[in-house]
C-alpha positions in Angstrom: 155.9 133.1 100.1 158.5 131.9 97.5 157.5 129.2 95.0 160.0 126.8 93.4 159.3 125.8 89.8 161.1 122.8 88.5 161.2 121.0 85.2 163.4 118.7 83.0 164.7 119.2 79.5 167.3 117.2 77.6 168.3 115.1 80.7 168.8 118.3 82.8 166.7 119.5 85.6 166.2 123.3 86.0 164.6 125.2 88.8 163.7 128.8 89.4 162.2 130.7 92.4 159.2 132.9 91.9 157.9 135.4 94.4 154.2 134.9 93.8 151.9 132.0 92.8 151.0 133.9 89.6 154.7 134.2 88.6 155.3 130.5 89.4 152.2 129.4 87.4 153.3 131.6 84.4 156.8 130.2 84.4 155.5 126.6 84.7 153.2 127.1 81.7 156.0 128.8 79.7 158.4 125.9 80.4 155.9 123.1 79.6 154.1 124.7 76.6 156.6 127.0 74.9 159.9 125.3 75.8 158.6 121.6 75.9 160.0 120.9 79.4 158.8 117.7 81.0 157.9 116.9 84.6 157.2 120.5 85.4 156.1 121.1 89.1 155.5 123.9 91.5 156.6 123.6 95.2 155.0 126.0 97.7 157.2 125.1 100.7 154.7 122.5 101.8 153.6 120.5 98.8 154.7 119.7 95.3 152.0 120.3 92.6 151.6 119.5 89.0 150.5 122.4 86.9 146.9 121.0 86.8 146.8 120.5 90.6 148.3 124.0 91.3 145.7 125.7 89.0 142.9 123.9 90.9 144.3 124.8 94.3 144.7 128.5 93.3 141.2 128.6 91.8 139.7 127.1 95.0 141.6 129.7 97.1 140.3 132.6 94.9 136.7 131.2 95.2 137.0 131.0 99.0 138.4 134.6 99.2 135.5 135.8 97.0 132.9 134.1 99.0 134.3 135.4 102.3 134.6 138.9 100.9 131.0 139.0 99.7 129.5 137.3 102.7 127.3 139.4 105.0 129.2 140.7 108.1 127.8 138.2 110.6 128.2 135.2 108.3 131.9 135.1 107.6 133.7 131.9 108.5 135.3 132.0 112.0 139.1 132.1 112.1 140.8 129.3 113.8 
């Protein structure tokens, strides 16, 4: 799934597409921290996230995957 990273600098808005969530997060951090972009966001095709919200969403997803992977065979969550 492609991710769109967008940010503003000097009255210009720039955007780049990243192939993975990790690449999108890295680019967003680079823009905001190293290059002093403002209003940096990540769009996943469904929702626009701030860097903070995206990191929380990705952490919760990783936790869910870990819990499911380590659950006993009969106890995994049922798929919808």
